[in-house]
N, C-alpha and C positions, 0 to 999 in steps of 0.2 A: 914255452915248449909244450906241445900237445901231450895230453895224456890218454892213455888207452882207454877206450869206452868202458870196459868192464870196471876200471878203476873210478869213474866219475860218481857213482853213488856213495862210495866210501869218502871221496874227497868233499862232496857236497854235505855229508853228514859233519864231517870234521870242520868245515867252513861255519855251518849253522851252529855247532856246539861253541865254537869260539865266540861268535856273535852273541850267543845267549848269555854266555858268561860277562862278556863285556857289558852287555845291557844290563845284566843284574847289578853290577858294581856301579856303574854310571847312573843307573836309576835310582840307586840309594842314595848317591851323593846329590843328584838333582832334587830328590824328594826331601832330603834333610833341609836344604837351602830353601826350598820353596815353601815349606811349611811355616817357616818364620819370617818370610820376606815381607808380608804386608804388616806385620807387627813392628819389623826393623824399618820399614818405610815411614810407617806413621810416627815412630818415636824420633827418627832422625830429621824428618822434614817438619815435624811439629803440626802436621794437618793429616786428619783422616781422608780428605779427599784426595791426598796424594799416597795413600797407602798402597794402591795397585800400581804405582808408578814403576817401581823396581821390577815387578813382573812384565810391565809393558815394555821396558827396555830389554829384558831378557827374551822376549818374544820377538821384538823388533830385531834383536842381534841374530836371532834364530832365522827370521825371515829373510833378510838380505844376504846373510852368509849361505843360506841354503841354495841361493841362485848362484853364487860363486862355487860352492861345493860341488854343485851339479856339473859345471864345466871342469872344474879342477880334478874330479874324479874320473871324468872322460879321458883327461890327458895323462894323469900319473897314477891312476889305478885307485881301487877302493881301500887297499890296506894303508898306504901313505896318508890318504885323506882323513880316515877315521882316526887313525892313532894321533895325527897332528891336531885335529879338532878337540879331542879329549885333553891334550897338552894344554890347549888354550884354556879349557875349562878349569885346569889346575891354578893357571895364572889368575882367572877370574875369581876363584873362590879365595885365593890369597889376598887379592886387592879388596875383596869385600870384607875380610877379617880386619884389615888395615883401616877400612872405612868405619867400622863399629868402634874400634879402639880410638879413632880420632873424631868420632861423631860427625863424620862427613857423608851427607846425603848425596852430593854429587859424586863423590868417590864410589859410594854404594852401586850407583847407577851404571858406572863404568864396569865395575865387577859383575853385575847382573848381565850387562851386554855381552861380556866375554863368555860367561857360563852359557848364555843362549847360543853362542857361535859353537860351543862345544855340543850342545844338543842337537843342533841342526846336523851336524856330522854324523852322530850317533843314530839319528831317525832315519837317515838315508841308508843306513845299513841293513834295514829290513829288505829293501830292493835287491841288495847284494845276495841276500839269501833267496830271494825269488829267482834271480836270473840263473842260478846254479841248478835249479829245478825245472822239471818239464811242466806243462800247463796244468795237468791234473793235480800236481803237487804243490803249487804256489801257494795257495791259501794256507796249508799247514806249515809250508816253510816260513812264511811271514809270521804266522802266529807263534811258531817256535822261537823266534827271536823276541817278538813282543812279549811273550810270557816272562822272559827274564826280568821284566819289571815287576813281577810277583815278589822276587827277592827284595827289590827296591821299596816295594809297598810296605814290606814287614820290616826290613833293616832300617830304612831311612828314618821313619818315625821313632823307632825304638832307639836310635842314636841320639835323639834331641835331648832326652833327660840326661843320660850319662855324659854326653858332650858338653851340656850346659853345666853339669856339676864340676867337669874337670876345668871349665873355662873359670867358673867361680873359684875353684881351688888355686888357679893360676893368677886369681885377683885381677880378672878381666870380666867384661860383660858376658853374661851367660848366653846371649844371642850370638856370640862369636863362635860358640862351640860347634853348632851344626855346620858352619862354613868350614871350619877347621877339619871336621870328619869329612866333608866333600873334597878337599885337597887330596887326602889319602886315597880315597875311593876312585877318584878320576885318574889319579897317576897309576893306580894299579891296572884299570881298565885300558889306559893308553899303552902301557907296556905290553899287555896281553895282546892287544891287537897287533902291535908292531911285530911281536915274534911269532904270534900263532896263526895269523891269517894268510897262510900259504897253501897252494898258490893263490894268487890274487883272484878274487871272484870275477872280475872283468875278463881276464883270459879264460877262465873256465866256463864262464858264461857263453863266450862266442863258441865254444866247441859244443856245448850243450845245444845252441841254437843250430848249428851245423848237423848234428847228430839227430836232432828231432825236429826236422824242418817242418813236418805236418803240424806240430803243435806250436809253431812260432809264426807271429804276424810278419810278413815280409812285404816289401814294396819296392818298386823300382828305383826309388831314390828316397833320401831322408826327408821326411815332411817337416815343414816348419811347425813350431810349437803351437802357434796360433791356430793353424789347421787341424792339428790333433785335437786341441782342446774344444773345438766346434763340433767334433763328433759327439752325439748323444750320449754313448757309453762313457767316453772319457769326461764329458761334462758332468755327468751324474757322479763318477768317481771323486771328481775334484770336489764338487759340491758337498758330498757326504763328508769328506775329511775336513772341510772348512767349516761346516755347520757343527759337526760333532766337536771340534776343537774349540771353536768360539764359545758354544754354550757351556762346555766343560770349564773352560778357563775363566769365563765371566762369573760363574758361581763358585768354583773352587778356591779362586785367588782370595775373595773377600770373606769366606766363611770363617777363617781363623780370627779376622778382626771382628767379625759379627759375634762369635763365641766369646772373645776377649771382653766385648762391651757387655756381655751378660755374664761377666765374673766366672767364666769357666776357667779352670787351671790349665797349664800347657799339657799336662797328662791327658786331659779330656780332649783338648783340640788335637793331639797327637792320634788319639784313638779315632777321631772322625776322619781326619785325613788318611789315616792307614786303612780305614775301611773303603775310602774312596780309591785309593791305588790298588787295594786288592781287587776291586771291581774293575778297574782299568786292565789289569794284566791276568788275573788269577785264571780266568775262563778263556784264555787265548787258544788253548788246544781245541775246545768245544767250537769257538768262533771259527777256527781255520778249517776245521772239518765240515761245519755247516756250510761254510763258503764254498768249499769244493763239491759238496753234495747237493745242497739246495739251490746253489747258484748265488751270484753276487748281488743281484737286485733285492731278493727277499731278505738277505742278511741285513742290507742297508736299511730295508724298510723296518726290521725288527729293532735295529739301533735307533731309529728315529722315533719309533714308539716308546722305547725304554727311555730316552731323554726326555720326551714330553712328560711321561709319569714322574721322573725324578724332579723336573723342574716345578711341577705343581706341588710334589710332596715337600719340597724344601721350604715351601711357605707355611707349612702346617704349624711348626713348634720349634723355639729356639733351644729346646732340650737335646741332650746328647743323642738318644737313641733315634728319635725321628730324622735328626740331621745326619747321623751315620747311615741309616738306611737310604735316604735320599742321595746323599754323596756316593754311596756304594753303586746305586742304580745309575747315577750320572757318569761314573767311570764304566760301568758295563755298557751302557749306550754308546759311550765313545768308542769302547773296543770294538763293538760290532761295526760302527761306522768306518773306523780306521782300518780294520782288517778287510772288510767287504770292499771298501773304496780303493785300497791300495792294491788289492787282487785285481780288480775290474780295471784299474789303470795299466797295470803291468800287462794285462792281456792285449792291450791295444797297441803295444810298442814293439817296433823291431829293435834288435840290439844296439844299433847306432843311435837310436832315439832315446834310450833309457835314462842314463844319468841326467843328461841336459833337461828333459821334460820333468823327470821326478825332481829335480832340483827347482825348478820353476813351480811345480806344484807345491812343494813345502814352502817355498817363498810366499805364495798366495795364503797357505795356511797360517803361517806365522803372522803375516800382516793383518790379516783379518781377526786373528785371535788376540793380536796386541792391541787392536782397536776395542776388542771387548774387554781386555784387561784394563786399560786405561778408562774406559767408560764405567767400568765396574766401580771403581772408587767415587767417580762423580755422582752415579746413580744412586749408590749406597748413601753417601753423605746427603743427597737432595731427596730421595723418596723412600729409601729403605730397601731391605733385603727382599721383602716380598714382591715388590714390583719387578726386581731382577728376575725372580721366578716366573713371572708372566712374560717378560722378554724372551727368556729361554725356551718356554712352552710355545710361543709364536713361531720362533725360528725352527724348532723341531718339527712342527706341524707343517711348516713350508717344505721341509725336507722329505718328510712322508708323502706329501702329495706329489712331489717330483718323482719319487721312487715309483709310486704307483702308476704314474703317468708313463713313465719309461718301461715299466713291465707290460703294461697294457699295449704297448707299440710293438713288443717283440713278437716275432714270427713264432707260430704254434707249429710243433712238429706234426707231419702228416700221420694220419692213423694207418696202421698197419693192415694189409688187405687181408 
């Protein structure tokens, strides 16, 4: 049912607030599980080379389900898709607890895959916030959802110690604690989305497109995804999110194990991962405003530069403070690439093209970052953490050059008479 145009801003704010809260809760759960995933993977598999494999399965689950979520949310709406996805995450966290209690590496991989499916649904929610806002507000709308991860950045790692203590008190492995915390957080997020995300952003987004036709990309017919992704702007948007995710995952996933090898306690590992996730989310308001004011391309270039600096800094020292600073910059660079790229992609799409194209975009992101996660364990076991920093720096430099090339080809505004 159509809403009065005067009511659209209020409804858009309501939807964005709901998604922000869901992102906050789910991010805390994902972060708590991700912080210990490489440690659990190494212990249950008995091999450091397989330490990154749970994260790989998590990312593959996110990648392949994103493709399905994109089509499903076009058919059934954003509310049902996101709430169902988070419920699957609850099941995944529960399976992971069972895996730890039974020392089953393969069962852990199943749990990690299901948690990845949940993350894919939640990540697509950023586009739901964008579609209920006009062109000049989309960067901020996306960032207002992404910033919910700041809560997760703080709460997730803080839960590791207490949840581990609780698990020990229950006479089980302390590493089961973070996954138990994820069960409760993802359940709360699922219930919140199911009851709070009304009206469905898909319905409201269609009306926003009709009422603000001048700000909306329109075409005579729905274009194939392959044609959309061949456009230079869409290609840069996808590339920025792929590279940002790959570089971040490759270094972040293995940092906990790298620190464990240098005899850092869980509290120090939590501090470093917390600094990373704060970098990912805490400055989303700034990145959103920069994206709307400076433009999508400059923000992507800033993100690539920050990733380059972070990758080189990660090689400096295994001590806590240098690693915390490097991981913070790694998260910040990812944020610029993610918000800038998401906004640039949203600008290129008509309403009928959104969920399908965005789902395939997140599929590509997840697939490439899964390869980075899988490769991180192998590279770390073979040549060390320092070489991984060089690989991240090279990928970041390639993105920076692509952003500069795209900006160079953009038409310049004519000077006023």
